[in-house]
Structure formats: structure tokens, C-alpha cells
C-alpha positions, 0 to 999 in steps of 0.5 A: 168442438165449437162454441156452437156445439157445446151450446147445443150441447147444453140446450139438448140437457136442459130442453130434454131434461124430462118431460114434466106435465107440472113443470110445463104447466108451472111455466106457462102459468106462473110467471105472468102472476108473479111478474105482476105481483113483483111489479106492484110490490115495487110500485106499492113500496117505492115511497110509503105513504107518498102517492104522487111519489108512487104514481111517478114511480108507477109511470117511471117503471112502465116506461122501463118496460116498454123501452126495454121490450122495444130495445129488446125487440130491436136487437132481436130484429138486428141480429136475427138469430134463429131459434132452436127449433129451427136449427136442431131436430127433436126439439121438445117445445111443449106443443108450441112453435117457437117463430122469429128471432131468438137473440137475447130473450125478451122474456128473461130481459123483463125478469132481468129488469124486475131483478135490477129493479129490486132495490126499490122493493126496500123488502127484506132479503128473503123476499128480494131473494126469492124474487131474483130466484124466481127470475132466474129460475123463469129465464132459464126455463125459456131453454127447458120450453125450447124457445131459446138457446142459453146464450139468448137467455143470459144476454136478455138477463144482463140487458135488463138487469143493466138497464134497470140498475141505470134506470133505477139510478135515474129514478132515485134522483127523480123520486128524491126531487118529486119527495122534495117538493112534496107540500 
């Protein structure tokens, strides 16, 4: 049994886990508001009481997201892996037709990126854990939706997380310098 066969089996198990209309609705509706709230929380909590640092952090986070999406898209074009529905029969897609390359998942990369930015939140364990859990769940649900292979999701999440951790290290140095010159 090849690695491709194993991944196809895992894909089928997750993709055909049950046709749950409430889950289909949640997957299509909830990620954007949760993602937006997470980014807003990161920006707001980055530097309490210092608007200059908040604005600088906001611009840095927006630049991070742009770089991440561009990098992920370049990887997709270079690798050119077919989506599950282009290689397998009877893929449940919730009525959507997924086109374009599959590897890595840019949605999972964005969620991985948000998870990597969690240290900027300066929030309690419960909030950070809930955000990390939502990020992992919404990333894995890309397989349930029929949009990606599991390896696409894992690679995308790792790409986003790794870039976010590196970005956070750079951003912390920038924030410290910006706060030091605060009048």
C-alpha cells in the first residue's frame, strides 16, 4: 500500500464522515468571523494603551498575511498538485467545485498563521486554547469539504505557523524599538 493510497483512505474517511447540513453551514459561515475577531484581538492586545504601536503592529500583521498568501499561492503554482475531486470519484464537495492546485492549503496556512501569532494576544490560556482549537478544526474541515488532501492541510498549517513564529520574533523587536521611542 502506497502513501498515496493511505492518504486517499484518510481523505475518504474524513470527506464521507457524514453529510451534516449544520456542519456544512458552519464550515462556510463561521471561519471568516472567527478569523476576523482573532486578528482584531491580536491587534488590540499587542500594545495596550499605545495607539502608535497598535497601528504599527496592525500594518505588520496585514503585511504578514499578504506575504503568507502570496508565498502559499506560489507554492501551489510550482507544485501543481490536483485536488481530491480531480483525482477521485464520488468526492463530497457541498455543491462547490474546487479548482486550481491543492498543495499547500492556503486556508490552513492562514489558520496556522493566526495560531503562530497567538503569543501577541497576551490572553489567558482558555482564549489561546480555544483559538488554536478553532484553527486546527477549520483547517481539518477543508478535507471534510472535499477541497484538500490531509497533507495539503498539514503542510499549509505548518507553513503559516512557521512563518508567523518567525514574523513574531521580528515584530517583537520592532514593537520594542517603537515603544522605546514613544514620547
